[in-house]
N, C-alpha and C positions, 0 to 999 in steps of 0.2 A: 103525246099519249097515243098508244097503239089503237087503231080504229077498232080492233077486236075487243080491247078492254073497254072502250067506250060503249060498244054494243052490249057487252056483258053487264055493265052498270045500268044501262037502259033496260035490259031484260029483267033486272031486279026492281024496276020501278023507280030508279033514281036518275038524276040528271048529273052527268059528269061535268066537272068544272076544272079543266087543267090549270095548274099553277105554273106560270112562267118561271123557269129556273134562273133567269137573270135577275129576279127580284131578290133583294137582300134587305136586311134591317136598315132603317125603320120602315121603308116602303112596303116590305112584305107584310108587316103587322098592320099597316093602314089598309092594304089590299084585302087581307083576310078579314079584318073588321068590316070593311065595306061589302064584301061578298057574303059574309056570314054563313060559311058552309055548315051543313048539318052533320057531316062526318068527314073523315080523312081516309084516303086510300093511298098507300105507298106501293107503287108498282114494281114489277121485276125489272131487270136490266143488268147493267155492268156491276162488277164487284165493288164493294165498299172500298174507298180510297183511290179509285181510278178517276173519279170525277168530283173534285173538291166542292164545286158549286152545288152539285146535286146533294152531296153529303150534308152540306150546311143547310140547304133548303129542307131536306127531310128532317133534320134535327129541329129546325124551327117549326115545321108542321106538327111534329110530335109535341113540342112544347105548347103550341097553340091548342092542340087537342086535349092535352092534360089540363091546361088552365080553364078551358071551357067545357070540360067533361064530355068531350065529343067521342063518339064511337070511332074506332080506327081499325082498318084491316091492312096488314102488310102481306103482299104476295111475293114469294120467293125472296128477292133482294130485300123487299120490305120487311119480311119476317126476320131476316138477318139483321137489319137495322134495329128493329125492336129489341132483339136479343143483345146486340152489342151495346145499345144504350142502357140496358139493364145490367151491364157488367159481364155479359156472357162472352164466350169465345167461339170462334169458328174453326172448323177443321176441314181438310180436303176429304172428299168421298169419291169412290169409284162406282161406276155403273148407274149413275143418276142422270145421264145426259141422253136426251132423245129416246126415252124408254117409258114404259108404264109399269106400275106395280100396285099392289093392293095395300091399302092402309089397314091397320088394326088399332083398336082403341075405341074411344067415343065416336070418332068418325071412321066408318068402316066402308070404304068403297075404292074402286080403281081410280088412279090419278096418273096424269102425265108427269114427267120429270125432266128438268132442263138445267140442273145445277151441279156445280162441282164443289160447293161448300155446304156444310151442314153445321148445326149447333154442336158444340163440344160441351155437352152437359146442358142443363136446364137452368136459366136464370131464376133466382129465388122468388121473384115477383110473378112468375108464370107457372102454369101447369101444362103438362102434355095432353093434347087432345088426340093425337094419332102418331103412330110410328110406321116406318117402312119395314120391310122384311129384315133388313140388316140391323134394325134397332135404332136407326137415326130418327130423331124427332122431326115429323113432317107438319105438325100443326100445334100451335100453342094458344093459350088463352091467359090474359092477365088476371091475376087473382082479385083485383079490386076495380080496375078500370074496364070499360067496355071495349077492350082491344083483343084482336086475334091476329095470328100470323099463319099463313099457309105456304108451304114450299112448292106447291104445284101451281100451274097456270090455267085457271078455269077458262080464261079467254081464248086459249089456243085449241080448244076442243072443236071438232067439226060441228057438233051440236052441243050447246051448253048443257051440262049435267043439271037436271032440275034440282037436285039436292044442293049443288053449289050455289045456284041462283037463290034458292030459298034461304040457305044459311047466310049468304051475303046480305040478303034483305033483312034477315033477323039481326045480324051484327050492326048494320047501319041504322036500324030503327030503335036501338036500345036507348 
């Protein structure tokens, strides 16, 4: 876990508990039951399919969150994982790496951007919370589960945006 992401989680009043990617079923299930997390955070990172162990771990974490009705936030890659698991597709986008842009929609503020993939449409289980100026979906919310996805990296800000910290706190306390 990136130390900045751990600091972001702490800023929201939560305690981060990194999950070792070497854990696989059934040990992972035992570990999750013993740790009893209150929420799940899927962080950013490499594209889906480049690290099979991580892909399997995040699928298992989503299954655990679903079974236990846990809140879940997917950041960047994490949002892509949520969308793909719901049958959504991804597409390449230009102009979203090492830049900032303003979101519009329910979430209306400036965010950083570090991704080359975006949602190609919206999975039916989700609604769009925010879009980028090019119309690509930048934030989603599950229609029935306490799950959200954000394409930006709140942990990479020089100073954490208070609205990101507050929203994360709200997501994980559902």
